[in-house]
N, C-alpha and C positions, 0 to 999 in steps of 0.2 A: 749526802745520800744516806738513806736509812739502811741499817744492817738488819740481818734476819733476827738477831736478838732484840734490837730495839723495836722491831715490828711486833715480835711476840709479846714484849712488855706492853706495847700500846694496845694490842688486842686484849690482853689481860685487864688492863685498866678500863677498857671500854665495855667490859662484860655487862650485859643487861642484868639489872637487879630489881626489875619491876615486881617480882613476886615477894620481895622482902617486906615491903610495907603491908601487903595483904596478910602475910603470915604473921607479922608482929601484932596485927589487930586481933588475931585469933589466939594469941598467947604463945606462939612459937618463940623460943628463946633466940633473940637476935645474935647473941655471941656464938651460937652454934649454927643457926639457920643461914645467916648471911654468908659466912665463910664457905659453907657447903654448897650453897647455890652458886657463889662466885667461882669456886673450884670446879664444879661440874660444867658451868658455862665456858670457862676458860679452857678446860681440857677438850671439850667438844669443838670449840672454835679453832684451837691449834691443830687438832686432828683434821678437821674439815679443810683447812687451808694448806695442809702438808707441812706444817711447822712443828709437828710433834716429834720430838727426838726419840730415836730407838737405838739399838745396839750398833747399827751400821751408819748412822747419821740422822736422816729424817724419814719418817714414814710417808708413803705416798698420800696425796690428798684424798679425802673421802669422795667416793663416786656419787653416793645418794644418801647423804646424811639429812634426816628430817629435822626441821626446825622444831624446837620444843615450845610448847605453850603451857603455861601454868594453869592447872585446873583445880579450883578450890573445892569442888565436890569430891574429886579423887583424894585430895589432901584430907578432907573430913572422913572419908571412908578408911583411909590408911591409919589415921589417928585412932579411930574407933576400933579397928582391928588390933592395933598395937596395944591398946589398953587391956585387951583380953589376955595378953601374955601367952599366946599360943604360938609355938614355933612351927608354924605351917603357913602356907599361902592362903589368902582369903578366897572366897568364892569367886569364880571367874565371871559369872553373870553381871554383877553390878559394875565390874571394871571395864566392860565394853572393849574386849580385845586389847587391853593395856597390860603390859608385862609388870612383873613385881619382883623386886629383890628383897630378901629378908636377911637380917644379920642380928645376932644377939651379943650384947656386951654385958658383963657382970663385974662389978656392981653397976647399976644403971647410970650413975653419974661418976665418971672417972676423971673428969676435967680434961680429957683428951679426945672428946667426941670428933673434933675436926680432923685430927691426925688419924683417927680410926676410919673416918669416912674416906680420907685420901688413900689409906692403905687398901681398903676393900674395893675401891672403884677401879 
């Protein structure tokens, strides 16, 4: 019989990574992009199923968590905005009602990008 922990590990191992190949073809660094995509997908999956641990045990399952779909045009807009080095949100119009999180790290390559992404998410 599967334990809750083994089910969580199985969910993490099965996290979809379809966006990684597309991102790699556009120059996204796989050593950073892959772990961030996997971490995000795993965290959302655990939360949706009620397997995310909190201070009292496990958080309740998500009631209406939307499935994410990778959008290459949004990635392109985000990369373009990031290259401007402006610490502010981009224009709302092109994003089509899509939210945006911004975070600044200095120096730009710390070698700890994945840990940083896990910390701020």
